[in-house]
Phi, psi and omega in degrees: 000318176293325178293318180297324179292317177301324184291316185294321181291321174294331181289316177296323182286336170303123180303135184284173182298326181297329185285342174268002179283143173273122182304323182305308188285335177292314179293323181291316176296319179297314178300316182292317180297318179300314181292323180293322181295314178301319190275317188267326182301313179299321179299313184300306183291335169300310178293324175299314187286337178292346174258014181230154179276161183296141176269130176235174182292334177266343185217134183280159176289142179231145176303138182203151171259006185286341172306311185283334179288323177291314186292336184236359188248349186267161169301323176302328178288325175289327175292320180298313179298312172306313177296322178295312181291318175298319183288320183290307185290324177300310185299312184297313179302308182301303180303319176301301184307317181289310183286337174290323179292316180296313182299316176303315183297307189296317182268329194240005179233172180262034171308134181283161178061030194293321179300324183288312177299324180294313176303314179291332185287348181273352183297317175306342178285346179271328186288122173309137182303325182291322177289319182294323178294317180297323178299321180289333173292318181285335179281316188229031166289143185300330184255316180252002179294130186302317187289318177298309178302317181296311179292324173297324180290316180297315185265003174066044182220167182254003184294140179268116192274325177233128174242095179293344179270067183205164177296323173304314178300314184297314178302319185294313180292315181289322184290321168303317184296323186263355177299325171300329174300305181306317183301316186285320181298317178282332176302310178305318180285321174291328181289325178274005181273131173289117185278014180299317185293323174298314177301319179297313179304311178302316178291341176272003178103001182281154180279169184296321180291329179283326174290327179291324188280312185275336185247302185299305182291335176284325178288336181267008188295328172297320176293329173299308186289323182294318180301314184296318180292320175296314180295313182303305180302318179296319184291312179298340178259004177294142183246313195303307187292319175287329179287328185264335185251331187270307188302319180295347174239013174086014175269113182249145172227176191305316187295311179295328173300315178298320183290322178294325181289324179282332176284356182280162170237122001287146180306124184272073183290326180298309180296314182298323176297314178299317177290324181296323172301316175298313178295324177294313182295316179301315177296324180294316181295314180303314185287324176303311184286333172296322179289323177301314185293326183291324176287338177267006184295344181296337178299336188250015185283149180230355184266117177242196178296336171285126184298154175215156178238107185297133176243122189293152175287140179283108183265001180065220181290343182293349185283349176277331170301314182287331170293326176294321172311301176313308181298316181296314177297309179307321175301314186289321192262337185244300186298300185303309180301324182281330180298308183293331173289318180300316176296317174297323184288344181267013180232154169293321174233146186289136186222143177281161181297133179194165178296329179287329182285338177298332182283353184247015183296145179201159183256012182303317177301337177284318177294324180295320183287317185290345183258357174308124187292337184259356184291314176306321178294319175299315175304312182296319176299317177296313179296316181294322176293316180292318176299309181294322181293313181297322184286313179295320179304305194289323179288321183289315187286337169299323179290314191292312180305321178293320179298314184293312191270322191257349185243177177241029183296135180291139184081011183294324178299324178288336174290327175291316177300324179297315181288339176275345186306330177292352178299330184274355176275115171299153192292330172289325176290321176299314175303315173300315186284333170289322176303314182299315189292316187276354170279323184278327173245094186281101182237026170078023177257321178304134183083006179247173173285350180291325179293328179286318179303318182297316185297312190291322183293317182292319189293320188253008182299315186295326183285325172295323177300312179301319174295317177294313179302323177294314181291327183294320183299349184259355177271120182287143182283349174304322177300314177298318184291322176298320171300321177289326177288338176278358171100008179281135178287175180299316184298312176299322178296309184294315182285331186258340180245303186297306181298323171298324178285336176279004191305312175308309179290321182296309184294318184296310182299318176308306183292320176296324180290329176296317181294316185279345179280322191288335180249014181288132176241312194296321176271359178266333192292334178261004186245344186280162176214166172314122184097351175242023180298153172237173184306311187298328181282328178294320178300317182295320182288325176297319179290317179300329180272359175078018177265075189295313183298319182283323170308302184306317183299314179295326179297305180301317176296317178301311179300315178297320178294318182295314176300315176303320189287320180297326183286319179297313183299316179293328173297303177308314184294324178293327177291332180265001179089021186254113189281336180228067181270000000 
């Protein structure tokens, strides 16, 4: 009996298996498992669902190739493909031409107030796409558009000058919204180019336009093609513009076709998945070639070890004309959309600007919105999801970037590719694939905020990885080696040395992900349920219900809050020494 007691006591005193685990490998293993789960599960179940018929209460799902037959063999499919390619290519070209021209003005000329123009040109990146689209409906709708009504009044005609419900209107709105992205991409390209060749050409008698066409654009050719491909991918995955401008007049692209298939009864998840696979392939091919172009950019490099100081081209009196171009751009992209939302939000019912309408200004729409029973919950959900997604993404990608950059773990390059895989998922397709998985495997996630958090983390994981990867590459391994020689464990080293040194990238990435998460709609539209609405969903529902003035009031408040957050983040970032927060 005594021997048995000693045996039992020694077993209790012996360290358990969990005490023998190395914290480093536990964290690494969990991070890899999480990334694999987030990246691979949606892809697998999207492909799986595309081979099955819809499941109903009376009939189980059955294997079929009919979804792909319907998706690829009809005339409607050709029209869908043609519309998607036309919309994507048109948006990419328009956004690029506008953004590249503004970037050239800002970086290569002596246009006045360039710093101010640069800051103001980024405002459209903050405005949610659904609000930007709604504002242009109020501006250029054939029946209620302010621009149409004003021109008809001035010219005494009933002719429709602008029809936003058209392919041209879709390209116009989406192109304007993505032009700041093209502006940023080309600004980086122009800023890194040695201007010696341009200066030599000017001294040889070439005009500014000849230099821009024959030298500047040719040197920036990899950036030009990469920018066009990125813009094309972003355009074909756009949901708000095709849904609000295309569907009312029968113009369908892949994203709107997926949405329509899900809304049918019974829900055509198999057909939607087949469409999603097509969209996934198009996006994947585009991003693949964009990546190849980025790696071959050294063939066009002009910056060597010899320092250079970029000198802007002297446009003479024309510099005021280029400044006017910036002013016009900001008026079209920022001022007009915001003013029309503000005007609409100050009336009980939507009315076009007139002297009589000025007598009916009211704040009633703001009171109605603030008293809306679901608004406080939607705001809380948006804040909770955006902060939670940003925090989780930046912590997980900090570990992933450490594995890729600092270790010799076999397959670490494939881990980088795996974490970047969600880039090829359009938001609507990601929402569809996550919906399919958690409908089939009931683990208490579907219909809650958790499923939307999973979608946000998956969608924006690659962006957090890029921020952390850049910062991780700047940390020398000697710091970790010194900590290890001093007896510090991996957990202490990572928490006290690596994470503080990652702070610029961590904070900048966290701020960016908060902004894009809080205005996300495309991946939320198929996943929300009563009680899990976010602000972007409330805006969508207000539009669907025809509550335009309430939508405008909520939109104005939403934009102001987002801009205030960005300004506060920039101020806080500058105090912390972060240049690009």
